[in-house]
RODO-2510 file (C-alpha; in nm, 4 decimals, decimal comma):
residues 102
     n   res          X          Y          Z
     1     m     4,6704     8,1232     8,3141
     2     k     4,8147     8,1509     8,6663
     3     n     4,9106     8,4766     8,8350
     4     n     5,2751     8,5639     8,8750
     5     p     5,3929     8,7174     9,1995
     6     g     5,4571     9,0585     9,0374
     7     q     5,2520     9,3276     9,2010
     8     s     5,1348     9,6794     9,1348
     9     g     4,9980     9,7942     9,4686
    10     n     4,7843     9,5030     9,5859
    11     l     4,6870     9,3888     9,2342
    12     q     4,8316     9,0563     9,1163
    13     i     4,9892     9,0959     8,7726
    14     a     5,0496     8,8124     8,5263
    15     t     5,2900     8,8593     8,2349
    16     a     5,3203     8,6442     7,9233
    17     i     5,4992     8,6427     7,5896
    18     i     5,2800     8,5305     7,3000
    19     l     5,4196     8,4227     6,9637
    20     v     5,1563     8,4304     6,6893
    21     q     5,2515     8,2630     6,3617
    22     g     5,0845     8,2529     6,0217
    23     r     4,9670     8,5310     5,7916
    24     v     4,9922     8,7981     6,0606
    25     q     5,2072     9,0639     5,8961
    26     g     5,0635     9,3076     5,6441
    27     v     4,7062     9,2492     5,7674
    28     s     4,6891     9,5107     6,0497
    29     f     4,7463     9,2444     6,3138
    30     r     4,9398     9,4799     6,5434
    31     r     4,6599     9,7373     6,5315
    32     f     4,4122     9,4552     6,5998
    33     a     4,6223     9,3537     6,9027
    34     v     4,5961     9,7112     7,0353
    35     e     4,2158     9,6977     6,9997
    36     c     4,2062     9,3618     7,1813
    37     a     4,4297     9,5008     7,4564
    38     n     4,1989     9,7995     7,5025
    39     k     3,8917     9,5739     7,5207
    40     t     4,0468     9,3400     7,7757
    41     r     4,2445     9,6022     7,9692
    42     v     4,5860     9,4427     7,9341
    43     h     4,9110     9,6317     7,8892
    44     g     5,2313     9,5516     7,7031
    45     c     5,3517     9,5714     7,3440
    46     v     5,3369     9,4011     7,0047
    47     r     5,5966     9,3807     6,7271
    48     n     5,6550     9,2067     6,3954
    49     l     5,9406     8,9591     6,3921
    50     s     6,1974     8,9535     6,1138
    51     d     6,0853     8,6132     5,9793
    52     g     5,7935     8,7864     5,8012
    53     r     5,5297     8,5513     5,9441
    54     s     5,5319     8,6037     6,3206
    55     v     5,4198     8,8624     6,5726
    56     e     5,5449     8,8769     6,9303
    57     i     5,3177     9,0142     7,2002
    58     i     5,4047     9,0859     7,5617
    59     i     5,0894     9,1160     7,7702
    60     q     5,0359     9,1977     8,1313
    61     g     4,7287     9,2097     8,3498
    62     s     4,5074     8,9890     8,5600
    63     a     4,4981     8,6207     8,4688
    64     s     4,1380     8,6498     8,3495
    65     s     4,2208     8,9545     8,1326
    66     l     4,5094     8,7650     7,9714
    67     d     4,2803     8,4709     7,8988
    68     n     4,0215     8,7042     7,7435
    69     f     4,2928     8,8677     7,5296
    70     l     4,4087     8,5269     7,4048
    71     r     4,0545     8,4308     7,3029
    72     l     4,0265     8,7468     7,0915
    73     i     4,3752     8,7353     6,9408
    74     e     4,3501     8,3754     6,8201
    75     k     4,0904     8,4800     6,5609
    76     g     4,2932     8,7695     6,4206
    77     p     4,1681     9,0551     6,2013
    78     p     4,0134     9,0051     5,8555
    79     g     4,2809     8,8835     5,6151
    80     a     4,4904     8,7171     5,8858
    81     l     4,5396     8,3445     5,9191
    82     v     4,6572     8,2463     6,2660
    83     e     4,8256     7,9068     6,2320
    84     n     4,9914     7,8740     6,5711
    85     i     5,0033     8,0512     6,9069
    86     k     5,2659     7,9834     7,1729
    87     v     5,2222     8,1322     7,5196
    88     e     5,4959     8,1478     7,7794
    89     q     5,4268     8,2926     8,1201
    90     i     5,7247     8,4923     8,2464
    91     e     5,8228     8,6639     8,5675
    92     t     5,6902     9,0176     8,5995
    93     l     6,0009     9,2344     8,6075
    94     r     5,8602     9,5483     8,4456
    95     i     5,5174     9,7095     8,4769
    96     y     5,3694     9,8325     8,1467
    97     k     5,1376    10,1332     8,1671
    98     d     4,9776    10,1008     7,8211
    99     f     4,9899     9,8851     7,5069
   100     d     5,2263     9,9931     7,2303
   101     i     5,3147     9,8920     6,8755
   102     r     5,6883     9,8566     6,8340
***
């Protein structure tokens, strides 16, 4: 994943939106995403989508941290079944300070 030109001080920040589809609601996937974010030191937020089978994640950090987060999230927590992941890199317009469940 390439870095975006967004900056916090001298640190290059990459931002991406991740759509995770499958059995990802009702299996503590959002809490799992928080644990993955803490392990990989990314910031952003996660929320269930109204379709009942998708989770949207906004992540922000170094390109290598985002890649590490993606490797963890694609497995999901016990009981989840990740069928598809779409990643879209976006321009960094906002700096997240932590990782929240919404």
